[in-house]
N, C-alpha and C positions, 0 to 999 in steps of 0.2 A: 166452143161456145162460153167457156168459163175468161177463155185470154180475152173472148170481144163481149164480157159482158152479159153476156145470155143466158142470166144464172139460171132461170126459170126452164130455159130448154137445157141448161147443164144437169141441174138437178137429179132429174129422174133417170137419166143415163147412168149416173155415179151410181144411185143407188141401186139401178137394177145388174151393174158390174159389181157392187159389193155382196150382193144377194149371191147371183151364181158362185163369185168366188168361195164364197165361205159354205155352198152347197157341195162345190166340185171339189176345194181344195182344203178348205178346213178354215176355222177363223183363225189361226197363227200361224197361217202359209205366210210367206213374205208379199207375196201379193196380194192376198188380201188386207194384208195391213197396211201396204199400200193406196188400196181403196179407201180405207179408214181416214188415214191422214189426207187425202184428197179430197173426201167428204167434209172433213172437219176445216178445211183450208176454205171451201166453197163456204160454208155458213159465217167465217169469217170475214171473208171477203164482202159478204153481205149485210154484215152489224150483226149477224145471230150468234153473237159470244158465248151464250149461255149454252146454247144446242151444239156446239162445236168443242165446251169443254170435257162432258165425257166421251166424245170419239177422242180428242189429244191425248186424254188418259190412256184410256185404252189400247192406242196404238202405241204409245210409249212405255206401256208396261209389257205388253207383249212383245218388243221388238229388244227392249231390254233382255227379256227372259229368252228370245229364240236367235236374236241376233248376237247379243253381248251387248254391253255398254258405250262400247268404243268403235261399234259399228257406222258407218258415215247415215247411216238410213236413220238410226235412231236417235242421233245428236241433228240431224236434220229436224227430225219431229219437234225433238228437245225446243228448237230453235223457235219453230211457227209456235210451238204453245208458248212459248215467250211473249212474242206480239201478241197473243190472246190474253195472257193475264193481264197484259198492260191494259187493253183496252176495258176489260172486266175491272180494272182499277185497283186492282191486285198486284202492287209494283215490287213489295216486296217478295213475294213469292216469284216474278218473273225472275228477282235479283238471283234467288236461292237456286233456279234453273240455271242460270249461265254461271253462278259460281260450280257447281255441277259439272258444268260442260268444259269448264276453261281446262283443267288439267289433264281430263280426256282429248279435245282435240287439239291439244300441246302434243301429247305425245301421239297421237296419229298421222300429225303434221311431219314430227321430227322423223317416226318411220318411214314415211312416205319420201320425205327430203334423203335421206340414207340409201335408199333404195330402187329409186325411181332414177332411172341413167339421163334419160331425155331432159335437157336443161330446162327445154320449151315447155313440156309438161308437167316439171317441177315448180316454175313461175306460174303455170295456170291453175295448179292446184292449190298454192297460196292464193292466189286470186279469190277463189271461189270461196276461201275459209274466209275471206274479209268480212263476209254479212254477220260473222258473230261479233267480230269486235266494231260494225258498225253498230248493230243494236248494243251493246255494251256502252258504249259510248254515248250516242244517244241517249239512255236510259239516266246516266249520270250526269247529262247537261240539264235534265230537265226535272232531276231529283238530285240536289246537290247535297245531299246528305253524307257524313263519312263515309259508312258500305257500301254506296253504290261511286264516290269517290277512288274508293280504295280497289274495286274489281277496275275501275277504267284506267287507272295507274298499274296495275298489272297486266292489263292487255298491252298499253303501250310499253312496258319495260320487258314482256315475255315474247311478243308476237314481232316486232320490229325484227329484221334482218337476222332470223334464225337460221336461213338456209346459211347465207356465210358465216353465223359463229360456226356451226356445226362442220363444215366443210375446214374451215379453220384449227377447229380443235384435230380434228381427225387427221389433219397433216401434221401438227405440233405431237400429238401423240407418235404415232411414224417417227419422225423425226429425232424422237429423245429416246426411243426403244436402241436397247443396245443386246449383246449376248446375254447379258446377266438376268434381264427382263423377260425370258422366255414364258414367265406364267402370263405378266401381262400382255404380252402378242396373241397368249393361246387364248385368254381371256376375252381381248378385244375381237377377235375373230370370231369365237363362239357367240358373244352377244351380239357382231353383227346377222350373222346367222338365224340366230333366233328373231332379230328384228325384223327380216328377209322373211321368215316365215308366219310371221304374226301379221307381217302388211299383206302378205299372200291370202292367208286366212280371213281375214276382215273383209275382204270383196269377195267372197264364193256367195253367190247364192244362198245359199243354203248351209251357212258355215257349222262343224263339229264345237259346238261352245266348250266342251268336256275337254277336247285337243286346246282349243282356244286359251282355255285357262290355265291346262297344264303347262304350254308354252310362255305365256305370262309369269307362271310362278318359277320357273327354271329361270327368266330373263331375269326377273328383279332378284333372285339368289346369285347369278353372275353377277350382276352390277353391284352388289353389298359387296362382295368378293372383290371384286376389282377395287370397289373405292375403301379397300378396307388396303390394301397393299400399296394403291397407285396413287398418291395423293394427288395429282395431275387432275385424274378422273372426278375426285370427290370435291376438288373445289370445283370443277367443270358442271357436275348437278348442283352444287348449290347455284352458281352464278345464274344457272338455265333458268331457276325457280326465284330468281333476286326479287323481295320486294321492298316497299317504301323504304322499312329501315334500314336495309343492306346499304342501299343506294345514300340515303342519309348518313351513314357511317363513313362514308368515303368522298363526303362533300366537303370544304373547307367548314368549319365549326363556325367561325366568324367571318359573315357577309358571302355568304357561299350560297347557290342555287344553282339547280336546273330548270332547264325550259326545254320539254320534252315536245316537239313538233310530229304531228301526224295526220295523215288525211284521211278522212273519212267521208261515208255519205249518210246524213241522216236519214234515220227511218222513220216512216210515215206507218206508224202502227194500224191507225183505223184504215189507210187505201192498201195496207201491205206492201208497200214498195219501198224503194229507196231513191232519195234525193240525188239533186245532184252533188259533185262532192265539193266538200267544205275543207277547210283547217283546224285542226284541233288543238291546244296548247296546255299541256299540263305543267305547272308552274309548281315545283317543291321546294322550297328552302331547306337547308339542315337542320333550322330551329323553325317552327311554326306551322301553321295551317297550310296544307298544297290547295291548289285550286286548279280549276277545269275551265278551258272558255272556248267558246267558239268563234274564230277570225273570221270568218267570212266567205265568200266562195273561193274556189279554188282559180275558175276562170279569171276573174277579175287579178287578181296577183298575179297570173301569168302574162297578164297585157305591161303591167307595171316593171314585172323582170325583165324581160325583153327591152322593152324601151328603157330600162336603167343601162341594162345591157351594151345598147348602142350609145348611148350619149355619156355616162359617167357624170350625170349631171348633178349637182349638188340640189337643185331644187327636186328632179326625179328621188335620189335617194332619199330625200325628205319624204318625199309625197308617199315613198313604199312603204318607209316605216311606218310613216302615220297611218296608212291603213292596213296594215298587218299588225302590228303591236302597240297603235295609239291607244287603244283602252286599256294594256297594259304595262302603258310607260309609268304612273307612279308606281305600281311594284316594283320593275325592271330597276328600276334606279336606284332601289335601296341597297343592292349586292356589288361589293367589290370584285368578286368574282360570278360568271354565271356561262356556267357550261349549256352550249346549244347542241341539242341534237334533232339536226335538220332532216325533213322527208321530201321525196319528189324532188321536184323542180330548186326548189329553196336548198336543196344539196350544192346547187351549181351557181350560189351568188355570194358574194363577200359581204359578211356583216359589217365587218370594219367600217366600210365604204360606206354607208348607211348613217343618215344623219337624224340625230334627236330633235324632241323641239326645242332645246336650248341654242339649235342651230352650231352643234359640235357634231364631229363625227362622231360615231358608237365606239370606237376604239380609244376615243379620247376620254370619253365616259368612264370605261371600266375595262376591267380585264374581260376580254372572250374565250370561252375556251369550247374548242369543236370536238365533239364525237359522234361514229354514227348512232348510238344508243345508248340512252343511260345507265343501262346495265353493264356497258362495258367500263363504267366506274369502278365497279366492284371487282376486286385484285380475281383474276382467274387463273393465276400462273405463278410456279413456285418460285417465289424470291431470294430463296436462298443459292441459287445456282450460280455457280460463277458466270459474270457477264463476259460477252465480247469483248476484245479490244482492237483499237487500232482504227485507222480509220481508209477507207476505199474511194480514190477520187475520180471521175470517168469527165473528161473533157476533149475539146479540140479532134472530136472523131472524123478520123476518114472514113465517107462515106461510101467512097471508089474503090477502096481495097480492103480486103479480108484480112483478119488475123489470125491468129494459132491460139490451142486452146490453153496450152501451158505456160506457166510464168517463167520469163527469162531468171537465170540465177541471181540472187541479193546480191548487192552491192552494198560494202560500207558505206554508210552515209558520211557527209563530207559537208561541211560547212559554205565552202565558197561557194559552189555553185547550186543554184537551188534543185535543177533537174538531178543533180549526184545527190544534194542531202536527202531528197524523197525516195528516192531507188525508182525515179520516172521510167517505164516502160513505153518507150516510142514504137521501136519495131523491132519485135521479136521476131526469132527466128523461125522461118514456117517448120510443122511438125508434121510427122506421116499422117495422112486423114486417120479420123477414126469414125467407129459406126456410130450415130447419134438417129433419132428420132426424123422422120421424115417431114418434109414442109408440111404444115397443114393445108392439106389439099381444098383449092378453088380461092383461097385468101389471097393469095398474089397478084393473080389478074383484076379480082378486086382492089387492091389497094394503088398498083399501079395506075388504074385507071381514075382511081382519085386523086393520086397523087405523083406527080411526073416524076420529080426526083427529090430528094434530101436536100437542101443547101447547106452550104459550109458557114459554122457559126464560128470563127476565127478568134473571140474573147471567151469562149467556154475553155480555152488550155489553161489561159492564166487566172482563168476563176477557180480551175480545178487546182492551180498550184495555189494560189493563195487561200482558200479554204485550208486548204494540206498546212500552209505555213501556221494558221492561227492556230489548228489540231497540236500540231507539232510545240509550238512557242507554250502552250497551255499544258498538255498532258507527257512530252518529253518522251511521245512515243513514237516510232518510225511509223508517218504513214505510206501508203501505197498509192500512185498514180500513173493511171493508165493512160495514154497519148494516143492519137493517130490511131492505127491497127491494133494497137494493142486494147483497145477499146471494143474486145470482141465481145459477140453472144456466147460462143464455146466457154471461152474463159470464165464468164459472169456464171454461169450455171455449173463452172466446174470446183466452183471456191470448196476449198476445203472446211473453213470454217468461217461462221460467220463474222464480220466487221462491226465494231462499236459503232461505224457511223458508215453510211453510205450516200458517196454524193453523185448525182449523176446529170451532170450538164450536158444534155443533148437534147435530141428534138425529139419531142410527142409528137404522136396523132390520135385522131379520133377517128371513125366512120360513121355518118348516120347510120340510122335505123333503115334506112331507104336502101342501104347496098345491098338487098337481098339476105343477109345473113342473121336475121336477128335471133333466131334460134339460137346461137351459139355468141351470146352478148360480150362475153368476156375474149373476143377475136377482133372485137373492131376497135380497141385502143392499143396501144403499147407503144414502144420506143426504138429509133434508129441506132445503128451500132455499126462498127465496120463493116464496110461493104453493102451497106444497106442498098446503095442506087443498083448495085450489083443484083442482090437480089429482087430489087422492082423488075428486073428483067427476065427473072429465072434461075438465075446461076446460083450457085453453093459455092462454099469457100472449101477449106481442106479440111473442115470435120461436117460436113453436109449441113451447115448452117447458113441460112440467108442471111444473116446481118440485122434480123427484124423479130423483137422480144417483145411477143402478144401479151398481155396480160393474163391470159392463158397459162402461159409458161411462166411468168413471174410468180405464179402460186407453188411453182415447184422450184425455187429458189433457196438455197441455203442462209436464211436469215435470221436464225431462230435467236431472240432475245435482240436483235439489233436494235439499240436506243432510237435510232434514228435513219430514216432514208428523207433522204431530198431528191426533190424531182425539179430540176431547174431547166426546166422545158416548156414549149409550149401546149395549151389542153391537154395534161399534165391531170385535170381535175374533173374532165368530162369523163361522161360514159352511159349506158343505157340505163334510163330510167324505167324503173318496173313499179308499179304500185304496192305491191308487197314486200321487196324488200331494196327498196331504195337506188343506189347508184352502182351499178355495174361496171366496173373498170380500174385503173392502175393502182388506186387507193386502196379499194378491197384486196386484192390481188398482191400486194404487199404486206399489210396486214395479216392475209392467210400465210403467207409464205415467213413469218414469224415475226415481224417488223412492229416495234410498239409505238412510233410516232412516223407519220407521213407528212411533210413539208411539200404542197404541190401548187401549180399555178393555175387558174381558174383561164385563165386567157391569155394571147400571146404576148410576148414581150420583149424588145431588141436585146441581143445577149450582151451588149454593154451596159445596158439600166439592171440586168439579173445578174452579173457581174459585181457592182455597186452593191445591190442591195443582199445578195449573199455575203460580200463582205462586212458587210455592216451585221449581218444577223449572227454571222460567227463570232463575232469580235462583240457582239453582246450578250453569247451563251457563256460563252469561254474565257468570264471576266469575274476574278473575285476568288478567295480561299476555294470555292467548289463552284461547277458552274450552274448557274442559272436557272431557274424554270423555262422549260422551252416557251411555253405560251404566253411567259412575262418577257422574253428575249424577245421574241415577235413583234411583241406590241410594242417593246422600246423600240427596237429598229422602223416599225410603222410612225411612228411618233418623229424619229430623226427625222423622216424625211418630210413629213407634216411642218416641221418646224425649222426647216431647213434654210439658211439665208438663201439658196437658188430656189425661186419661186417654182421653176421647172418640176422641181421633184413634188411640190404641193400637190400634183396631179394623183387623183387615185389610180390612174391607168400604171403608173409608175410602183406603188407600194401596195394596193389592193388586193391583186390578184393572189399573192401567196397566202395559204391557209394551211393551218396546221391541225391535222386530223388526227386525234390520241386515240389507239388501238385499246384492245380489251387486255 
């Protein structure tokens, strides 16, 4: 009846249910409190906010006492009560409730993400928690005072890509463990077990609050101890709770700003419903006041993005910029360096290609930097550790034949022949097969149905050599080049130490979400390596690999502190879009594997054009007494194409697909 708007018929039934439950179960039984909450919701839907108020107060106080402040039902009542307070024209009380909720809900989310095995369930959980974020952003947009904006900023900084960050941190902690870190490993294991226990306790119909409190106290003690002995964990805790001042500290003091974008659903507090998705933008300068803006409906932007993706026309690029950022342009153009943290399908556009009101490409006006979330600006790793050395470049991949895992014996570099100079590995001797993980079930048939075969890219071998040449000349450090069958999946997985730079000049792929395996989005994208065409036929190489490196497998590569991963391939920037977490794909996977920065391509590009772009990029980067900033080097490379005497190179299809995503 309530869902149909038949409130008069619903009310006596809800009252009857409440009275019966109070009599049979008692006034503080969880089922009784559900009836109290439901009756309050009915009054709120009818505009009877004063009558709903005491019921919400009763339900909230009792649920905090019986279930605990972190229980999902308690948090749900708090959120409902918030809307009622807004309708009572008490926004400050609503703000206080939201501020109390945020750390509790964030801890609940973190616990669920760490200990829920099914990817689909984790994503669904985060999507359901989006209501809190929607309410906080709606409240701040209607009350642009500092305290409301501060909560909105916390929401945008704390909640974006929390699952990806937890995965990356846990992987990093495991990689950095050694025999000397037994206490760290034991504490990490104990913390994981306690979080599992708390997650289970929080969802019991009648949880043991004393046991819950004891477990929570034990968890806090373990985390404090781990923070004391592990600088890495201590930094992780600080980054997880990063606030506006933390982010400002890492922005360039002169002319730096963060533009954090977020999809949200405007809350209609009177109707008790959420509207169609809109884009919200938080503009946070290094110095000065931050501001929050509604940029309009998501659906309208999606049409413009799709049109630009098809045409790459200057007029379409100008229309998209004006529609999305036109109202912010006067503010945006003040900053020399603008960090952009996109969300949703905005992660799949090249901001450099957009045309500003003065008729220039956006990249011509200012340096654009891209991060997954502004939280990643806050250094969350130990900068004192030894950095990886050397470059590993893969190119000229033989998709028809498998390779071996072991590297051939290194040869003394010579200056006369480029292949010998770099110790180029082309045809390693087959080794005895190793036992490795079996192929991911069901994926090869799906992939082979979508991709008949991977075609040879003849220019990529020369691209790998040219990139290595630039690196050698600058660092005087022998790089490695894997060509032909040497560019194998098993060798990449068997890396003993991470390289300073990993350059992958090979084909990438992305399967649409209609492929039937959306529950595992990290297997929808990947890279083709030696023997991939045989893998498509269901065959395996001498090490049991299929030559196809899925994003899910990329996460386990040894790339700890690798400065740059370059994906000079087709569709390497694509991935599954998720309302709560952004893009699941190769870029995310390489960051999880430990890479600091990932340079990827948003659309297919001919291997000759890619070779020319990469040659210029590495020359721009490795130039001067010390390497240039990567984002500056990318911008200089793009400007060199725009200003080139050859007008064919002015086409954004050639220079705009490459995007540098800076990691945590």
